[in-house]
C-alpha positions as CSV (number, residue, x, y, z in Angstrom):
1,M,-99.2,42.4,-65.2
2,R,-95.5,41.8,-65.4
3,R,-94.4,38.4,-66.7
4,R,-92.6,37.7,-63.4
5,D,-95.8,38.4,-61.5
6,A,-97.4,35.7,-63.5
7,L,-95.1,33.0,-62.1
8,R,-95.4,31.8,-58.6
9,L,-93.6,29.4,-56.3
10,T,-95.8,27.1,-54.3
11,A,-95.2,24.0,-52.3
12,P,-96.8,20.6,-53.0
13,S,-99.9,19.5,-51.1
14,T,-102.2,16.5,-51.2
15,R,-104.3,18.3,-53.8
16,D,-103.1,19.6,-57.2
17,A,-101.3,22.8,-56.2
18,F,-102.1,24.7,-59.5
19,E,-104.9,25.9,-61.6
20,L,-104.1,26.6,-65.3
21,G,-107.1,28.6,-66.2
22,S,-106.1,32.1,-65.3
23,P,-105.9,34.7,-68.1
24,H,-102.2,35.1,-67.8
25,G,-101.3,31.4,-67.3
26,R,-100.6,32.1,-63.7
27,A,-100.6,29.2,-61.3
28,E,-102.7,29.8,-58.2
29,G,-101.8,27.5,-55.3
30,R,-102.1,27.0,-51.6
31,P,-98.7,27.1,-50.0
32,V,-98.0,24.5,-47.4
33,S,-95.0,24.0,-45.2
34,P,-92.1,22.9,-47.3
35,S,-90.1,19.9,-46.4
36,T,-86.4,20.1,-45.4
37,D,-85.3,18.2,-48.6
38,T,-83.7,21.1,-50.5
39,S,-82.2,18.7,-53.1
40,T,-85.7,17.9,-54.6
41,F,-87.9,20.3,-56.5
42,A,-90.5,20.2,-59.2
43,L,-91.1,22.3,-62.3
44,R,-94.5,22.8,-64.0
45,A,-95.1,24.3,-67.4
46,R,-98.0,24.7,-69.9
47,W,-96.2,22.0,-71.9
48,V,-93.6,19.5,-71.0
49,I,-92.0,18.2,-74.2
50,P,-89.9,15.1,-73.2
51,V,-88.9,14.4,-76.9
52,A,-88.8,10.7,-76.4
53,S,-92.5,10.6,-75.7
54,P,-95.5,12.8,-76.5
55,P,-95.9,16.3,-75.1
56,I,-97.7,16.6,-71.7
57,A,-100.1,19.5,-71.1
58,G,-99.6,20.9,-67.6
59,G,-96.7,18.6,-67.1
60,V,-94.6,18.4,-64.0
61,V,-91.0,17.3,-63.8
62,T,-89.6,16.4,-60.4
63,V,-85.9,16.6,-59.9
64,R,-83.9,15.0,-57.1
65,D,-80.1,15.2,-56.6
66,G,-79.6,16.6,-60.1
67,R,-81.5,13.8,-61.8
68,I,-85.1,13.5,-63.1
69,L,-87.2,11.6,-60.7
70,S,-90.5,11.7,-62.5
71,V,-92.4,13.2,-65.4
72,E,-96.2,13.5,-64.9
73,R,-99.3,15.4,-65.7
74,N,-100.9,17.4,-62.9
75,A,-99.0,15.3,-60.4
76,V,-100.0,15.3,-56.7
77,D,-98.2,14.2,-53.6
78,R,-94.9,15.0,-55.2
79,P,-91.9,14.5,-52.9
80,A,-90.6,18.0,-53.7
81,S,-89.7,20.6,-51.1
82,R,-90.2,23.3,-53.7
83,T,-92.4,23.5,-56.8
84,F,-91.9,26.2,-59.4
85,D,-94.5,27.0,-62.0
86,L,-93.1,28.4,-65.2
87,G,-96.5,29.5,-66.5
88,D,-96.8,30.0,-70.3
89,A,-93.7,28.0,-71.1
90,A,-92.5,24.8,-72.7
91,L,-90.1,22.7,-70.6
92,L,-87.7,20.8,-72.9
93,P,-84.5,18.8,-72.6
94,G,-81.6,21.2,-72.7
95,F,-80.4,21.7,-76.3
96,V,-77.3,19.9,-77.6
97,N,-74.8,21.8,-79.6
98,A,-73.0,18.9,-81.3
99,H,-70.4,21.1,-83.0
100,T,-68.9,24.4,-82.1
101,H,-65.6,26.2,-81.6
102,L,-65.9,28.3,-78.5
103,E,-62.5,30.0,-79.0
104,F,-64.2,32.4,-81.4
105,S,-67.0,33.4,-79.1
106,D,-65.6,36.9,-78.5
107,L,-66.2,37.9,-82.2
108,A,-69.0,40.5,-82.6
109,A,-69.7,39.3,-86.1
110,P,-68.7,36.5,-88.5
111,L,-65.3,36.9,-90.2
112,G,-65.7,38.1,-93.8
113,E,-68.8,38.6,-95.8
114,P,-71.8,36.3,-96.5
115,G,-71.3,34.2,-99.6
116,M,-67.5,34.4,-99.6
117,A,-65.5,31.4,-100.7
118,I,-64.4,29.2,-97.8
119,C,-60.8,29.4,-99.2
120,D,-60.9,33.2,-98.6
121,W,-62.4,32.7,-95.1
122,I,-60.0,30.1,-93.7
123,P,-57.0,32.5,-93.9
124,R,-59.0,35.0,-91.8
125,V,-59.5,32.3,-89.2
126,V,-55.8,31.5,-89.2
127,A,-55.1,35.3,-88.8
128,E,-57.5,35.5,-85.9
129,R,-55.9,32.6,-84.1
130,R,-52.5,34.3,-84.5
131,R,-53.7,37.7,-83.2
132,P,-51.3,38.5,-80.3
133,E,-53.8,40.1,-78.0
134,R,-56.3,37.3,-78.4
135,D,-57.6,35.8,-75.1
136,S,-58.9,32.4,-76.0
137,D,-59.8,31.5,-72.4
138,A,-62.0,34.6,-72.1
139,A,-63.6,33.7,-75.4
140,V,-64.4,30.2,-74.3
141,R,-66.0,31.5,-71.1
142,A,-68.0,34.0,-73.1
143,G,-69.2,31.1,-75.3
144,I,-70.2,29.1,-72.3
145,Q,-72.2,32.0,-70.9
146,E,-73.9,32.5,-74.2
147,S,-74.6,28.8,-74.5
148,V,-76.4,28.6,-71.2
149,R,-78.4,31.7,-72.0
150,S,-79.5,29.9,-75.2
151,G,-80.7,26.8,-73.3
152,V,-77.7,24.6,-74.2
153,T,-76.7,22.0,-71.7
154,A,-74.4,19.8,-73.8
155,I,-71.6,20.8,-76.2
156,G,-69.3,19.1,-78.7
157,E,-66.4,21.5,-78.4
158,I,-63.5,21.5,-80.9
159,A,-60.6,22.5,-78.7
160,Q,-57.1,23.7,-79.2
161,P,-54.1,22.1,-77.5
162,N,-54.2,24.8,-74.8
163,W,-57.9,24.5,-74.3
164,S,-59.5,26.1,-71.3
165,A,-59.7,23.2,-68.8
166,P,-60.8,25.4,-65.8
167,A,-63.7,26.9,-67.7
168,I,-64.9,23.5,-68.9
169,E,-64.4,21.8,-65.5
170,S,-66.2,24.4,-63.5
171,L,-69.5,23.7,-65.4
172,P,-72.3,21.3,-64.9
173,L,-72.7,21.2,-68.7
174,A,-71.9,17.9,-70.5
175,V,-69.0,18.7,-72.8
176,N,-67.1,16.5,-75.3
177,V,-63.7,18.1,-75.7
178,Y,-62.5,17.1,-79.2
179,L,-58.8,18.0,-79.5
180,E,-58.3,19.6,-82.9
181,L,-55.4,18.0,-84.8
182,I,-53.9,19.9,-87.8
183,G,-50.7,19.2,-89.8
184,T,-49.4,16.9,-92.5
185,G,-46.3,14.8,-93.0
186,P,-44.7,11.8,-91.2
187,Q,-43.1,13.8,-88.4
188,R,-46.3,15.8,-87.8
189,A,-48.3,12.6,-87.8
190,H,-46.2,11.3,-84.9
191,E,-46.6,14.6,-83.0
192,L,-50.4,14.6,-83.5
193,C,-50.7,11.0,-82.2
194,A,-48.6,11.9,-79.2
195,M,-50.9,15.0,-78.6
196,A,-53.9,12.8,-78.9
197,D,-52.5,10.3,-76.4
198,Q,-51.8,13.0,-73.9
199,H,-55.2,14.5,-74.3
200,L,-56.9,11.1,-73.7
201,R,-54.9,10.7,-70.5
202,R,-56.5,13.7,-68.9
203,T,-58.9,12.9,-66.2
204,A,-61.9,15.0,-65.2
205,P,-62.7,15.6,-61.6
206,P,-65.4,13.3,-60.2
207,D,-68.1,16.0,-60.4
208,A,-67.1,17.2,-63.9
209,R,-69.0,16.2,-67.0
210,W,-66.5,16.5,-69.7
211,T,-65.0,13.7,-71.7
212,P,-62.1,13.6,-74.2
213,G,-62.3,13.1,-77.9
214,I,-60.3,13.7,-81.1
215,S,-60.9,15.9,-84.1
216,P,-58.6,15.4,-87.1
217,H,-59.5,18.7,-88.6
218,A,-60.3,18.0,-92.3
219,P,-59.1,16.0,-95.3
220,Y,-57.0,18.9,-96.5
221,S,-55.3,19.6,-93.2
222,V,-54.4,16.2,-91.7
223,D,-53.2,12.9,-93.2
224,R,-55.5,9.9,-93.6
225,A,-52.9,7.9,-91.8
226,V,-53.6,9.9,-88.6
227,V,-57.3,9.4,-89.0
228,E,-56.9,5.7,-89.4
229,R,-54.7,5.4,-86.3
230,L,-57.2,7.4,-84.2
231,R,-60.5,6.1,-85.6
232,D,-61.5,4.0,-82.6
233,M,-61.6,7.2,-80.5
234,P,-64.7,9.4,-80.0
235,L,-64.0,11.5,-83.2
236,A,-65.3,14.5,-85.1
237,M,-64.0,15.6,-88.5
238,H,-65.0,18.3,-91.0
239,I,-65.8,16.5,-94.3
240,A,-67.4,17.6,-97.6
241,E,-67.7,21.1,-96.4
242,S,-67.1,22.8,-99.7
243,R,-66.9,22.2,-103.5
244,D,-63.3,23.4,-103.3
245,E,-62.5,20.6,-100.9
246,L,-63.9,18.0,-103.3
247,E,-61.9,19.4,-106.2
248,L,-58.7,19.3,-104.1
249,L,-59.2,15.7,-103.2
250,A,-60.0,14.6,-106.7
251,T,-57.5,16.6,-108.7
252,A,-55.0,18.1,-106.3
253,S,-55.8,21.5,-107.8
254,G,-58.1,24.4,-107.5
255,P,-58.6,27.3,-105.0
256,M,-57.9,25.1,-101.9
257,R,-54.5,24.0,-103.3
258,D,-53.7,27.7,-103.8
259,M,-54.8,28.5,-100.3
260,L,-52.7,25.7,-98.8
261,A,-49.7,26.9,-100.8
262,A,-50.1,30.5,-99.6
263,L,-50.3,29.2,-96.0
264,G,-47.2,27.1,-96.4
265,A,-49.1,23.9,-95.9
266,W,-49.0,22.4,-99.4
267,R,-47.4,18.9,-99.8
268,E,-47.1,17.4,-103.3
269,G,-48.4,13.9,-103.8
270,T,-50.9,14.1,-101.0
271,F,-54.1,14.5,-103.0
272,G,-55.6,13.3,-106.3
273,G,-58.0,10.5,-107.0
274,L,-59.7,10.8,-103.6
275,S,-63.2,11.6,-102.4
276,P,-65.0,12.3,-99.1
277,A,-66.0,8.7,-99.1
278,D,-62.4,7.6,-98.6
279,Y,-62.1,9.6,-95.4
280,I,-65.5,8.4,-94.2
281,R,-64.4,4.8,-94.7
282,S,-61.3,5.6,-92.7
283,I,-63.5,6.7,-89.8
284,V,-66.1,4.0,-89.8
285,A,-63.8,1.0,-90.6
286,D,-63.4,-1.7,-88.1
287,A,-61.7,0.0,-85.1
288,S,-59.9,-3.2,-84.3
289,T,-57.6,-2.5,-87.3
290,S,-56.4,0.8,-85.8
291,G,-52.7,1.1,-85.3
292,F,-53.0,3.4,-82.2
293,A,-52.9,1.4,-79.1
294,T,-51.3,3.2,-76.2
295,A,-52.5,2.6,-72.6
296,A,-54.4,5.9,-72.7
297,S,-56.1,5.2,-76.0
298,A,-57.1,1.7,-74.9
299,K,-58.7,3.2,-71.8
300,A,-60.6,5.8,-73.8
301,S,-61.4,3.6,-76.9
302,R,-64.8,2.3,-77.4
303,T,-65.6,0.7,-80.8
304,S,-69.1,1.9,-80.3
305,A,-68.1,5.5,-79.8
306,P,-69.9,7.7,-82.2
307,A,-68.1,9.4,-85.1
308,L,-69.2,12.8,-86.3
309,V,-69.1,13.9,-89.9
310,V,-69.3,17.7,-89.5
311,H,-71.0,19.8,-92.1
312,G,-71.4,17.2,-95.0
313,N,-72.7,20.0,-97.2
314,Y,-71.5,18.1,-100.4
315,L,-71.9,14.5,-99.5
316,D,-72.1,12.5,-102.8
317,A,-73.9,9.2,-103.4
318,E,-70.9,7.1,-102.5
319,S,-70.4,8.9,-99.2
320,L,-74.0,8.5,-98.4
321,D,-73.8,4.8,-99.1
322,V,-70.8,4.4,-96.8
323,L,-72.6,6.3,-94.0
324,A,-75.8,4.3,-94.4
325,A,-73.9,1.0,-94.3
326,S,-71.7,1.9,-91.3
327,Q,-71.8,-0.5,-88.4
328,R,-70.3,2.2,-86.2
329,P,-72.6,4.8,-84.9
330,V,-72.0,7.8,-87.2
331,F,-73.8,11.2,-87.3
332,V,-73.8,14.0,-89.7
333,V,-73.7,17.4,-87.9
334,Y,-75.6,20.0,-89.9
335,C,-74.8,23.7,-89.0
336,P,-77.8,25.4,-90.7
337,R,-76.9,29.1,-90.4
338,T,-73.2,28.6,-91.1
339,H,-74.3,26.7,-94.3
340,F,-76.4,29.7,-95.2
341,F,-73.5,32.2,-94.4
342,F,-71.4,30.7,-97.1
343,R,-74.4,30.4,-99.5
344,H,-73.7,26.8,-100.1
345,E,-75.9,24.7,-102.5
346,P,-79.0,23.3,-100.8
347,Y,-78.2,21.0,-97.9
348,P,-78.8,17.2,-98.6
349,L,-81.1,16.8,-95.7
350,A,-83.8,15.0,-97.7
351,E,-81.3,12.4,-98.9
352,L,-79.9,11.9,-95.4
353,R,-83.4,11.4,-94.0
354,R,-84.3,9.0,-96.9
355,R,-81.3,6.9,-96.1
356,R,-82.0,7.1,-92.3
357,I,-78.6,8.7,-91.6
358,A,-78.7,10.3,-88.2
359,V,-78.5,14.1,-88.2
360,A,-77.5,16.3,-85.2
361,I,-77.3,20.1,-85.1
362,G,-74.3,22.4,-84.4
363,T,-73.8,26.1,-84.5
364,D,-70.2,26.0,-85.7
365,S,-68.7,29.2,-84.3
366,R,-69.2,33.0,-84.2
367,A,-66.6,33.1,-87.0
368,S,-69.4,32.0,-89.3
369,N,-72.6,32.5,-87.3
370,P,-74.1,35.5,-85.5
371,D,-74.6,33.5,-82.2
372,L,-74.5,30.1,-80.5
373,S,-78.2,29.4,-80.2
374,V,-79.3,25.9,-81.1
375,L,-82.9,27.1,-80.8
376,A,-82.2,29.7,-83.5
377,E,-80.6,26.9,-85.6
378,L,-83.7,24.7,-85.2
379,R,-86.1,27.6,-86.1
380,F,-84.0,28.4,-89.2
381,L,-84.0,24.7,-90.2
382,A,-87.8,24.4,-89.7
383,A,-88.3,27.5,-91.9
384,T,-85.9,26.2,-94.6
385,F,-87.3,22.6,-94.6
386,P,-91.0,23.0,-93.8
387,D,-91.6,19.3,-94.9
388,V,-89.6,18.0,-92.0
389,P,-92.0,17.2,-89.0
390,P,-91.4,19.7,-86.2
391,A,-91.0,16.8,-83.7
392,E,-88.1,15.5,-85.8
393,V,-86.5,18.9,-86.0
394,L,-86.6,19.3,-82.2
395,R,-85.1,15.8,-81.8
396,M,-82.1,16.8,-84.0
397,G,-81.2,19.5,-81.5
398,T,-81.8,17.4,-78.4
399,L,-81.8,13.6,-78.3
400,A,-80.0,13.1,-81.6
401,G,-77.3,15.5,-80.5
402,A,-77.0,13.6,-77.2
403,A,-76.6,10.3,-79.1
404,A,-74.0,11.9,-81.4
405,L,-71.9,12.8,-78.3
406,G,-72.4,9.3,-76.9
407,R,-74.6,10.7,-74.1
408,S,-78.1,9.6,-75.0
409,D,-78.3,7.6,-71.7
410,E,-77.5,10.7,-69.8
411,C,-79.3,13.6,-71.5
412,G,-81.3,14.7,-74.6
413,S,-84.7,13.8,-73.3
414,I,-86.8,14.2,-70.2
415,E,-86.9,10.7,-68.7
416,P,-86.6,9.4,-65.1
417,G,-83.0,8.6,-64.3
418,K,-81.4,11.0,-66.7
419,A,-79.6,14.2,-65.7
420,A,-81.9,17.1,-65.1
421,D,-80.7,19.1,-68.2
422,L,-83.6,21.3,-69.1
423,A,-84.5,24.4,-70.9
424,A,-87.7,26.5,-70.4
425,I,-88.9,28.4,-73.5
426,R,-91.5,31.2,-73.3
427,L,-94.6,30.4,-75.4
428,D,-96.8,32.8,-77.2
429,A,-100.6,32.4,-77.3
430,A,-100.9,30.0,-80.3
431,D,-103.5,27.4,-79.3
432,K,-104.0,26.1,-82.9
433,L,-100.3,25.1,-83.1
434,T,-98.9,21.9,-81.7
435,P,-96.4,22.3,-78.8
436,Y,-93.5,21.6,-81.2
437,E,-94.8,24.3,-83.6
438,Q,-95.1,26.7,-80.8
439,V,-91.4,26.3,-80.0
440,L,-90.1,26.2,-83.5
441,H,-92.4,28.8,-85.2
442,G,-92.7,31.2,-82.2
443,V,-90.3,33.9,-81.1
444,G,-90.3,33.1,-77.4
445,D,-86.9,33.3,-75.7
446,V,-85.2,31.1,-73.2
447,L,-86.6,31.7,-69.7
448,A,-84.2,29.4,-67.8
449,T,-81.6,26.7,-68.2
450,I,-81.0,23.9,-65.8
451,A,-77.9,21.6,-66.0
452,A,-77.7,18.6,-63.7
453,G,-80.4,20.0,-61.6
454,R,-78.7,23.4,-61.1
455,A,-80.3,26.6,-62.5
456,V,-77.3,28.0,-64.5
457,Y,-79.4,30.7,-66.2
458,D,-82.5,32.2,-64.5
459,P,-82.7,36.0,-65.2
460,L,-86.2,36.3,-63.8
461,G,-85.4,34.4,-60.6
462,L,-87.8,31.7,-61.3
463,I,-85.8,28.8,-59.9
464,A,-83.3,30.3,-57.4
465,A,-80.6,30.6,-60.0
466,E,-76.9,29.8,-59.4
467,P,-75.5,31.8,-62.3
468,I,-72.1,30.9,-63.9
469,H,-69.5,33.5,-63.5
């Protein structure tokens, strides 16, 4: 029997419309006359994994007007005009990619070779950005397509000043658009703050789900003064990404100094006697002391807006202390396969967990990663850190990611009232594994992706897809 034949659309009745005992997981039901309410539908799967609560065998999620109406087991009398059975699948919250650069989504393979020094890799990124024939809009659209194919429904995008607004605004995906700020010196600092203000003034259409944020790139590429002026914004910054970065901050020397000089970006007197902890303090300090107070920033500013420390591969004890003591919500975004691409030292996940520092998951970009699949990142993490409970791993790629983007009230778990951002994952026959283990240790692919109640990826035609073009 073909997989598609094993999945059937039925309508609700006063009896449970499905039987789960068929050899192929097929749902046998008695169709009844559907109602005229086309904005309401229900999804049933072998497992519903809400993340914020225990998995539900034979769970049913009802959606109305793009939001989750109910989450039940073997529900009857559902007010749905259409009910779709996903068969041998797990229905999860849509994955959250808390850190990516979609502009590189047209790359067929990462830039450079595995294990290369980051100071040799960065010039390749710069050269790629300067390539005359480069079409960044097309790359962003390709990245969005790949994201929805991977079950991703929320993204923390690091965007260039000419970021692709039409591509972002046409989507039902939840996107934080962090404007990347690069450059040093007093004049450049003034320019960057003006750029940030202009970005924060942008207003999304009423039906769009993007929100602005700021990304001072890294300690070696933007002045601390800029970070301190912008710290009350939703903010993401690459920190403690490499040993070379730590050497530069502490001694103003080493391979990263040589790289900056070769790129024409070296400024004497900028570094020395510094550590990642200094930049983290600049981010998490009391936002009321910020010197950036234009009308636009005041509108966008929220002292409770999360701050993202991206990568954090080499966070030392002092940095971890600052993170653990922060009164501002702060998340470390771990990019597992990018970390592996550079063959970094073991990631400090155990110490982050011990200190209860929140961790979200990102893919970084195709410049350092073979794809943009958060599910693949989670499976890699689960294999690398087998001592981390599978439920916790899955939370990192869903609810923790949503919280990192300031969207935990909107998405990241399957709960009534939240946006219907969902991903269906095919399950293999593995009855001895928990539902979490079946997702993380299996090889099942994404069957469908739903964003705000709209099927944006549905190659088998399970849910009357409305594909993104």
